[in-house]
C-alpha positions as MATLAB code, in Angstrom:
seq = 'MVENSLMSKLQNFGLNQYEAKAYVSLLSIGTSNAYSISKVSGIPRSRIYDILESLANRGVVMFEETSDNVKNYTGLPADVFLERIREEWSSNYDDVRKELRQIEAKEKKDEIYVSTVKGEKNILTFCRNLITDAKEQVVISIWDAMYLELLPDLQKCIERGCKVSGITFGVENPISVLDKHRMNKIHNSVEKKPWFILSSDSKKLLYGHSLEVNGNAFYTEDSTHIYLLEDYIFHDIVINRLIKKEDNENIAVKMISEILNEIKSDSQK';
ca = [
       0.133    0.052   -0.003;
       2.901    2.288    0.858;
       4.626    1.677   -2.337;
       1.430    1.989   -4.432;
       0.871    5.474   -2.610;
       4.497    6.527   -3.339;
       4.010    5.547   -7.091;
       0.876    7.650   -7.382;
       2.635   10.531   -5.865;
       5.758   10.138   -8.102;
       3.342   10.309  -11.100;
       2.113   13.720   -9.950;
       5.503   14.901  -10.401;
       5.286   14.025  -14.171;
       6.583   10.315  -14.228;
       4.374    7.799  -15.719;
       3.817    4.499  -13.882;
       6.732    2.523  -15.262;
       9.029    5.348  -14.865;
       8.179    5.774  -11.401;
       8.746    2.050  -10.772;
      12.133    2.032  -12.594;
      13.396    5.099  -10.602;
      12.279    3.709   -7.214;
      13.938    0.259   -7.952;
      17.249    1.792   -8.919;
      17.239    3.730   -5.625;
      16.576    0.568   -3.755;
      19.098   -1.684   -5.516;
      21.604    0.863   -6.639;
      23.526    0.831   -9.739;
      22.580   -1.920  -12.344;
      21.898   -3.254  -15.647;
      18.290   -3.174  -17.438;
      17.844   -6.862  -16.892;
      17.952   -6.610  -13.106;
      15.802   -3.524  -13.173;
      13.219   -5.174  -15.081;
      13.091   -8.022  -12.776;
      12.979   -5.932   -9.389;
      10.418   -3.393  -10.872;
       8.198   -5.773  -12.725;
       8.390   -3.800  -15.911;
       8.500   -6.004  -18.902;
      12.018   -6.350  -20.597;
      10.275   -5.166  -23.923;
       9.658   -1.906  -22.347;
      12.557   -1.344  -19.940;
      15.027   -0.050  -22.275;
      12.800    2.628  -23.639;
      11.829    3.597  -19.949;
      15.402    3.876  -19.009;
      16.336    5.990  -22.091;
      13.302    8.227  -21.470;
      14.524    8.681  -17.751;
      17.962    9.273  -18.810;
      16.965   12.063  -21.347;
      15.296   13.658  -18.456;
      18.302   13.294  -16.345;
      16.301   11.280  -13.771;
      18.910    8.454  -14.294;
      22.467    8.281  -15.296;
      24.316    5.535  -17.324;
      27.760    4.206  -18.019;
      28.314    1.737  -20.854;
      30.937   -0.979  -19.899;
      33.651   -2.270  -22.377;
      31.283   -5.175  -23.405;
      28.768   -2.643  -24.338;
      26.384   -3.166  -21.145;
      24.672   -0.292  -19.936;
      24.713    0.259  -16.015;
      22.179    2.544  -14.503;
      22.129    4.752  -11.594;
      19.172    6.906  -10.115;
      19.757   10.361   -9.467;
      19.858   10.612   -5.665;
      16.489   11.320   -4.008;
      17.499   14.720   -2.596;
      18.756   16.069   -5.852;
      15.733   14.602   -7.636;
      13.282   16.253   -5.192;
      15.194   19.734   -5.195;
      14.929   19.646   -9.100;
      11.305   18.869   -9.234;
      10.700   21.696   -6.607;
      12.481   24.163   -8.751;
      10.811   23.037  -12.005;
       7.333   23.366  -10.135;
       8.186   26.705   -8.710;
       9.186   27.952  -12.102;
       6.307   26.590  -13.888;
       3.844   28.016  -11.089;
       5.166   31.382  -11.424;
       4.876   31.329  -15.499;
       1.244   29.912  -15.264;
       0.182   32.351  -12.519;
       1.644   35.354  -14.445;
      -0.135   34.183  -17.862;
      -3.377   33.396  -16.225;
      -3.542   36.706  -14.580;
      -2.578   38.505  -17.627;
      -5.624   36.566  -19.426;
      -7.755   37.409  -16.656;
      -6.907   41.122  -16.708;
      -7.775   41.205  -20.307;
     -11.249   39.538  -19.967;
     -14.118   41.907  -20.677;
     -16.281   42.413  -17.569;
     -19.209   43.831  -18.860;
     -21.349   42.032  -16.231;
     -20.587   41.576  -12.540;
     -21.374   38.337  -10.979;
     -21.478   36.579   -7.490;
     -19.621   33.414   -7.483;
     -20.176   30.749   -5.078;
     -16.910   29.309   -3.281;
     -17.367   25.829   -1.697;
     -15.441   24.022    0.939;
     -13.528   24.940    3.892;
     -10.047   24.857    2.251;
     -11.159   26.891   -0.889;
     -12.764   29.435    1.386;
      -9.599   29.894    3.587;
      -7.274   30.073    0.450;
      -9.592   32.704   -1.073;
      -9.562   34.596    2.141;
      -5.551   34.504    2.256;
      -5.128   35.639   -1.319;
      -7.394   38.510   -0.749;
      -5.468   39.642    2.131;
      -2.138   38.923    0.496;
      -3.030   40.930   -2.577;
      -4.443   43.777   -0.774;
      -2.378   46.789   -1.190;
      -4.178   49.633    0.613;
      -6.882   48.181    2.950;
      -8.319   45.292    4.459;
     -11.902   45.455    6.030;
     -13.210   42.514    7.861;
     -16.061   41.181   10.146;
     -15.110   37.915   11.523;
     -15.993   35.347   14.212;
     -13.471   33.522   16.408;
     -12.726   30.233   14.340;
     -12.138   32.122   11.215;
     -10.034   34.792   12.968;
      -7.584   32.279   14.287;
      -6.929   30.942   10.855;
      -6.350   34.180    9.192;
      -4.544   35.882   12.121;
      -1.056   35.251   10.671;
      -2.056   36.473    7.275;
      -3.576   39.571    8.918;
      -0.527   40.347   10.721;
       1.618   39.912    7.769;
      -0.703   42.366    6.000;
      -0.117   44.820    8.708;
       3.421   44.609    8.718;
       3.629   45.446    5.156;
       2.031   48.626    5.633;
      -1.463   47.573    4.534;
      -4.267   49.251    6.616;
      -6.566   46.550    8.425;
      -9.879   47.544   10.185;
     -12.971   45.622   11.223;
     -14.697   44.048   14.046;
     -14.362   40.380   15.743;
     -17.003   38.450   17.248;
     -16.224   35.910   20.274;
     -12.421   36.765   20.297;
     -11.017   37.593   23.484;
      -8.108   39.711   22.715;
      -8.056   40.610   18.942;
      -5.237   42.461   17.396;
      -5.295   46.200   18.139;
      -6.564   47.405   14.906;
      -9.973   45.341   15.179;
     -12.780   46.106   17.492;
     -14.110   43.445   19.794;
     -17.784   42.970   19.621;
     -19.522   43.291   22.902;
     -21.447   40.136   23.469;
     -24.852   40.432   25.049;
     -28.085   38.802   25.449;
     -29.503   40.453   22.356;
     -26.491   39.602   20.222;
     -26.564   35.896   21.380;
     -30.235   35.462   20.729;
     -30.200   37.235   17.198;
     -27.108   35.542   15.770;
     -27.643   31.990   15.108;
     -25.207   31.380   12.262;
     -21.779   33.015   12.503;
     -20.501   34.768    9.225;
     -17.463   36.694    7.846;
     -17.010   39.649    5.332;
     -13.654   40.383    3.842;
     -13.220   43.294    1.613;
      -9.705   43.858   -0.123;
      -9.094   47.387   -1.245;
     -12.759   47.989   -1.605;
     -12.535   46.024   -5.105;
     -13.046   42.258   -4.233;
     -15.203   40.871   -1.609;
     -15.875   37.472   -0.124;
     -18.620   36.784    2.492;
     -20.620   34.002    3.854;
     -20.981   31.611    6.544;
     -18.165   31.028    8.797;
     -16.223   27.710    8.604;
     -17.683   26.079   11.536;
     -21.117   26.253    9.948;
     -19.895   24.448    6.780;
     -21.697   26.663    4.382;
     -20.826   28.584    1.247;
     -19.049   31.751    0.618;
     -19.780   34.456   -2.246;
     -17.220   36.296   -4.125;
     -17.888   39.479   -6.105;
     -16.393   42.679   -7.491;
     -19.632   44.447   -7.781;
     -19.131   47.863   -6.163;
     -22.727   47.897   -4.721;
     -21.965   44.630   -2.837;
     -18.650   46.048   -1.496;
     -20.057   49.517   -0.674;
     -23.046   47.965    1.500;
     -21.174   45.450    3.297;
     -18.295   47.571    4.050;
     -20.892   50.172    5.206;
     -22.573   47.489    7.394;
     -19.051   46.702    9.133;
     -18.363   50.484    9.636;
     -21.855   50.989   11.276;
     -21.350   47.833   13.410;
     -18.036   49.339   14.766;
     -19.618   52.780   15.360;
     -22.682   51.245   17.420;
     -20.250   48.944   19.376;
     -18.165   51.858   20.341;
     -21.192   53.963   21.238;
     -22.323   51.203   23.482;
     -19.001   50.922   25.257;
     -19.092   54.573   25.937;
     -22.765   54.815   27.108;
     -22.718   55.411   31.191;
     -25.551   52.889   31.463;
     -25.133   50.154   29.005;
     -28.203   48.377   29.812;
     -30.069   51.534   28.536;
     -28.307   51.419   25.297;
     -29.005   47.579   24.867;
     -32.681   47.958   25.753;
     -33.009   50.688   23.351;
     -31.402   48.556   20.497;
     -33.581   45.794   21.483;
     -36.749   47.718   21.132;
     -35.458   49.073   17.798;
     -34.922   45.560   16.575;
     -38.237   44.175   17.671;
     -40.002   47.003   16.188;
     -38.188   46.462   12.753;
     -38.963   42.721   12.800;
     -42.802   43.260   13.543;
     -43.105   45.897   10.729;
     -41.320   43.570    8.148;
     -43.557   40.641    9.079;
     -46.916   42.497    8.558;
];
C-alpha cells in the first residue's frame, strides 16, 4: 500500500507508472543493468530499455557503458531529484500564474457576477489570497474560528503597511486594529449562524457563513455589494463603540432591543 501511494505521488511529479517503478527500483538496488531493473520493478523487458532511455533523457537516471557494451544505470539521488522537481514546479507555477493573470486582466467584464466558493479549504485559500493581494486596506467582520485561521495573514498584511480595520465576534483579545464586539443577550439571541465579510482594497469581496457552519461563501467585485457590506461593518463598529461609551450600557442595549423588535414586527406585517 505504501509503495502504491508513493508511485501515485511520483506520477504527480510527471513520471508515468513505469518510470516511477524504474526510478524507485534503482534507488533501492543501486547501480544496475536493465535486466536486473526489469526483474525488480516488474516492468516487461520489452519496455525497460525505452523507459530507462526516457529517464536518462530527462536526467532522472545516469548510465555508464562498460567495455562489453552493457549499460549500467544509476538513479539520481533522492534529494537532488526532489530539489529539481521543486525548482521546476516553482518555475512553472510562476509562469502559469503570470500568464493566467494576464488573461484574466484582459477579460471583458461587462457583467458583474456573484460566484459561489464551496469547501473550507477553498474559502480559506480565497481569504488568504485577498489579504495577501491587498495593497491599501482590508476591511473584515469575523468570528473567532476564522479569526484564528487568518490571524497570521492579517499580521503580515499589517507588517507590510496595509491598513486593516473591522470587528471580531467571540474573540477575547483581537489585534489592536480590530474592534471586539461586546457580546450580550440580544446579540446571542439574534445571531444564530456565524458569518464573515472580507473586503480587499474595496475592489474584491468575499462573504458568507463562517467555517464552523460548513456553508458556502460568495465572491464578487460588484461595487454596490462592496459598498453596502463595508458600510455595514463600519456601522457595526460605530454602534459597538457607542455602547462601550454609554454610561448605562443596559439602557443602550434595551434601546437597541426595542428597535430590533419594532423592525422585525413591521417586516412581518
